[in-house]
C-alpha positions as CSV (number, residue, x, y, z in Angstrom):
1,M,-77.5,-16.6,-57.1
2,K,-78.7,-15.2,-60.3
3,P,-76.7,-12.3,-61.8
4,V,-78.3,-8.9,-62.1
5,R,-79.8,-8.1,-65.4
6,G,-77.4,-6.4,-67.7
7,S,-74.2,-7.7,-65.9
8,K,-71.8,-10.0,-67.5
9,R,-70.7,-11.7,-64.1
10,S,-71.0,-15.4,-64.1
11,P,-73.1,-16.9,-61.3
12,T,-71.2,-18.0,-58.2
13,L,-71.4,-21.5,-57.0
14,K,-71.2,-22.7,-53.5
15,K,-67.9,-24.2,-52.4
16,K,-68.1,-27.8,-51.6
17,R,-66.1,-29.3,-48.7
18,A,-63.1,-31.3,-49.7
19,E,-63.7,-34.9,-49.0
20,P,-60.9,-36.7,-47.2
21,R,-58.8,-38.8,-49.4
22,K,-58.9,-42.4,-48.8
23,V,-55.5,-43.9,-48.6
24,T,-55.1,-47.4,-50.0
25,P,-52.5,-49.9,-48.8
26,N,-50.7,-49.4,-52.0
27,Q,-50.3,-45.7,-51.3
28,D,-49.0,-46.4,-47.8
29,E,-46.3,-48.6,-49.4
30,E,-45.5,-45.8,-51.8
31,Q,-45.1,-43.3,-49.0
32,S,-42.8,-45.6,-47.0
33,D,-40.7,-46.2,-50.1
34,G,-40.5,-42.4,-50.6
35,N,-39.3,-41.9,-47.1
36,Q,-36.6,-44.5,-47.7
37,N,-35.6,-42.8,-50.9
38,K,-35.1,-39.4,-49.0
39,P,-31.4,-38.2,-48.7
40,A,-29.3,-39.5,-45.8
41,H,-28.5,-36.1,-44.3
42,Q,-32.1,-35.4,-43.4
43,Q,-32.2,-38.6,-41.4
44,V,-28.9,-37.6,-39.6
45,V,-30.4,-34.3,-38.6
46,K,-33.5,-36.0,-37.2
47,K,-31.2,-38.3,-35.1
48,K,-29.2,-35.3,-33.8
49,K,-32.4,-33.6,-32.7
50,A,-33.4,-36.7,-30.8
51,S,-30.1,-37.0,-29.1
52,V,-30.2,-33.3,-28.1
53,R,-33.6,-33.9,-26.5
54,K,-32.2,-36.8,-24.6
55,K,-29.2,-34.8,-23.4
56,K,-31.5,-32.2,-21.8
57,G,-32.6,-34.6,-19.2
58,V,-30.2,-36.0,-16.4
59,P,-28.8,-39.4,-17.3
60,D,-29.5,-42.3,-15.1
61,S,-25.8,-42.9,-14.5
62,W,-25.4,-39.6,-12.7
63,V,-25.5,-39.6,-8.9
64,L,-25.9,-37.0,-6.1
65,M,-22.9,-34.9,-5.3
66,P,-20.7,-36.6,-2.7
67,S,-20.2,-35.2,0.7
68,S,-16.5,-34.7,0.1
69,S,-17.2,-32.4,-2.8
70,I,-19.8,-30.5,-0.8
71,S,-17.3,-30.0,2.1
72,A,-14.6,-28.8,-0.4
73,V,-17.1,-26.3,-1.9
74,E,-18.0,-25.2,1.6
75,N,-14.3,-24.6,2.5
76,I,-13.8,-22.6,-0.7
77,L,-16.9,-20.5,0.1
78,D,-15.6,-19.9,3.6
79,L,-12.3,-18.6,2.3
80,S,-14.1,-16.4,-0.2
81,I,-16.3,-15.0,2.6
82,L,-13.3,-14.2,4.7
83,A,-11.5,-12.5,1.8
84,T,-14.7,-10.5,1.1
85,L,-15.1,-9.4,4.7
86,A,-11.5,-8.3,4.8
87,L,-12.2,-5.8,2.0
88,R,-15.3,-4.4,3.7
89,A,-14.5,-2.3,6.7
90,P,-18.0,-1.1,7.8
91,D,-21.1,-3.3,8.2
92,K,-19.1,-6.5,8.5
93,K,-21.8,-8.3,10.6
94,E,-24.6,-7.7,8.1
95,S,-22.4,-8.8,5.2
96,Q,-21.3,-11.9,7.0
97,T,-24.9,-12.9,7.8
98,L,-26.0,-12.3,4.2
99,L,-23.0,-14.3,2.8
100,N,-23.7,-17.2,5.2
101,T,-27.3,-17.4,4.2
102,L,-26.3,-17.5,0.5
103,K,-23.7,-20.2,1.3
104,T,-26.3,-22.4,3.1
105,K,-28.7,-22.1,0.2
106,F,-26.0,-22.9,-2.3
107,L,-24.9,-25.9,-0.4
108,S,-28.5,-27.2,0.0
109,E,-28.9,-26.9,-3.8
110,C,-25.5,-28.7,-4.3
111,A,-26.7,-31.6,-2.0
112,Q,-29.7,-32.1,-4.4
113,L,-27.6,-31.8,-7.6
114,K,-26.7,-34.8,-9.6
115,V,-23.3,-35.1,-11.1
116,P,-21.4,-37.7,-13.1
117,K,-19.5,-40.3,-11.2
118,T,-15.8,-39.5,-10.5
119,K,-13.0,-41.9,-10.0
120,Q,-11.9,-42.5,-6.4
121,K,-8.3,-41.6,-7.2
122,H,-9.3,-38.2,-8.6
123,T,-11.4,-37.5,-5.5
124,V,-8.5,-38.4,-3.2
125,H,-6.2,-36.2,-5.2
126,L,-8.6,-33.3,-5.0
127,S,-9.0,-33.7,-1.2
128,L,-5.3,-33.8,-0.7
129,R,-4.9,-30.7,-2.9
130,H,-7.5,-29.0,-0.8
131,Q,-5.8,-29.9,2.4
132,E,-2.5,-28.5,1.1
133,E,-4.1,-25.3,0.0
134,S,-5.8,-24.9,3.3
135,K,-2.4,-25.4,5.1
136,K,-0.8,-22.8,2.8
137,S,-3.6,-20.4,3.6
138,L,-3.2,-20.8,7.3
139,M,0.6,-20.3,7.0
140,G,-0.1,-17.2,4.9
141,Q,-2.4,-15.8,7.5
142,K,0.2,-16.4,10.2
143,T,2.9,-14.7,8.2
144,L,0.6,-11.9,7.5
145,S,-0.2,-11.4,11.2
146,L,3.6,-11.5,12.0
147,L,4.2,-8.9,9.3
148,K,1.5,-6.7,10.7
149,E,3.1,-6.9,14.1
150,D,6.5,-6.1,12.7
151,L,5.1,-3.2,10.8
152,K,3.4,-1.8,14.0
153,S,6.8,-2.1,15.8
154,V,8.5,-0.3,13.0
155,V,5.9,2.5,13.0
156,N,6.3,2.9,16.8
157,A,10.1,3.1,16.4
158,L,9.8,5.7,13.7
159,Q,7.4,7.8,15.9
160,K,9.9,7.6,18.8
161,V,12.7,8.6,16.5
162,E,10.7,11.6,15.2
163,E,9.9,12.7,18.8
164,R,13.6,12.4,19.7
165,T,14.5,14.4,16.6
166,V,12.1,17.1,17.6
167,S,13.5,17.3,21.1
168,L,17.1,17.3,19.8
169,E,16.2,20.2,17.4
170,H,14.7,22.1,20.3
171,A,17.8,21.5,22.5
172,C,20.1,22.6,19.6
173,S,18.1,25.8,19.1
174,S,18.3,26.6,22.9
175,L,22.1,25.8,22.9
176,R,22.5,28.0,19.9
177,E,20.8,30.9,21.6
178,E,22.9,30.4,24.7
179,L,26.1,30.4,22.6
180,E,25.1,33.6,20.9
181,E,24.5,35.2,24.4
182,E,27.9,34.0,25.6
183,E,29.5,35.4,22.4
184,E,27.9,38.8,23.1
185,K,29.1,38.6,26.7
186,A,32.6,37.7,25.6
187,K,32.6,40.7,23.2
188,E,31.6,43.0,25.9
189,I,34.3,41.6,28.3
190,L,36.9,42.0,25.6
191,Q,35.8,45.6,25.0
192,I,36.1,46.3,28.8
193,A,39.5,44.6,28.9
194,D,40.7,46.7,26.0
195,R,39.6,49.9,27.9
196,S,41.2,48.9,31.2
197,V,44.5,47.6,29.9
198,L,47.6,49.5,31.2
199,K,49.5,50.8,28.2
200,L,53.1,50.3,29.2
201,P,56.0,50.8,26.9
202,P,57.6,47.7,25.4
203,V,60.1,45.8,27.5
204,P,63.6,46.9,26.7
205,S,66.1,44.5,25.4
206,V,69.3,43.5,27.1
207,T,71.3,46.3,25.6
208,E,68.6,48.8,26.6
209,E,68.7,47.4,30.2
210,D,72.4,47.9,30.3
211,A,72.1,51.4,29.1
212,L,69.2,52.1,31.6
213,E,71.3,50.7,34.4
214,S,74.2,52.9,33.4
215,R,72.0,56.0,33.2
216,L,70.5,55.3,36.6
217,R,74.0,55.0,38.1
218,K,74.8,58.3,36.5
219,I,71.6,60.0,37.9
220,I,71.8,58.5,41.4
221,P,75.1,58.6,43.1
222,A,76.8,55.4,44.1
223,N,76.8,56.3,47.8
224,S,73.1,56.8,48.0
225,L,71.9,53.8,46.0
226,E,71.6,51.5,49.0
227,S,70.0,54.2,51.2
228,T,67.5,55.0,48.4
229,A,66.6,51.4,48.0
230,R,66.1,50.9,51.7
231,K,63.9,54.0,51.9
232,L,61.8,52.7,49.0
233,G,61.4,49.4,50.7
234,A,60.4,50.9,54.0
235,V,57.8,53.2,52.3
236,L,56.3,50.2,50.5
237,Q,56.2,48.1,53.7
238,K,54.2,50.7,55.7
239,P,50.4,50.1,55.5
240,K,49.5,53.7,56.2
241,A,51.7,55.0,53.3
242,N,49.3,54.1,50.5
243,Q,49.1,57.7,49.2
244,E,52.8,58.1,49.4
245,A,53.3,54.8,47.7
246,Q,51.0,55.8,44.9
247,M,52.7,59.1,44.5
248,L,56.1,57.3,44.5
249,L,54.9,54.9,41.9
250,T,53.5,57.6,39.6
251,Q,56.8,59.5,40.0
252,A,58.6,56.3,39.2
253,Q,56.5,55.8,36.1
254,K,57.1,59.3,34.9
255,S,60.8,58.9,35.5
256,A,60.7,55.6,33.6
257,E,58.9,57.1,30.7
258,L,61.5,59.9,30.6
259,L,64.2,57.3,30.7
260,F,62.7,55.0,28.1
261,N,61.6,57.6,25.6
262,P,65.1,58.9,25.0
263,L,66.3,55.3,24.6
264,H,63.8,54.6,21.9
265,K,64.7,57.9,20.2
266,D,68.3,57.0,20.3
267,G,67.6,53.5,18.9
């Protein structure tokens, strides 16, 4: 294009396509020589990248997982499922079906999985170890069931002891009430006995009896002692003479009081 009149811009030229460079055999040799002259660490990096790419694929030496390993994995999953179901109290059936479906899917994937070859001795050792662990697990389950039974028996015994304790406390409370009632009755009886006791003077001593006998002999003549005693016995033996006997006893009591009081005063 021609520049506008008065402008100082130079005319633009059309860009030509760059023609491909022709490589001569000499240039190829130079390039190969240049690659050989590159540092060694770049070549090592390239080798590492290639090895990583190879590792991503499964090696040909690997084989499918053996049935013994699959059965061991299945046993482990079964134990894990049992342990999981023991922790979940509600909805055990739904959880069990879900876990079983997951187990079957996982085992099917394991059957198609390729693994490196293992030595026969190592496999046998693992199977024996698994058998020992399964035996230990069974023994642990048995001991756990026995412990549960023992715990239930202990709980039942404790409940019986508590019931017996409650019954004994009730019996003790009823006996305590009965004892208090008996104590009240005994107090009342003692009060009645204190009121109805005959207040007699104290029994005279031997010296007082001798003095009483001497006084009675002085009061009653010696000739009439026997007759007086007979009369007294006859009166007491008569069944119809109750009033007379009571009068005689009252008179005798009065006479005794008159006789005993002077003795106490003299003493």
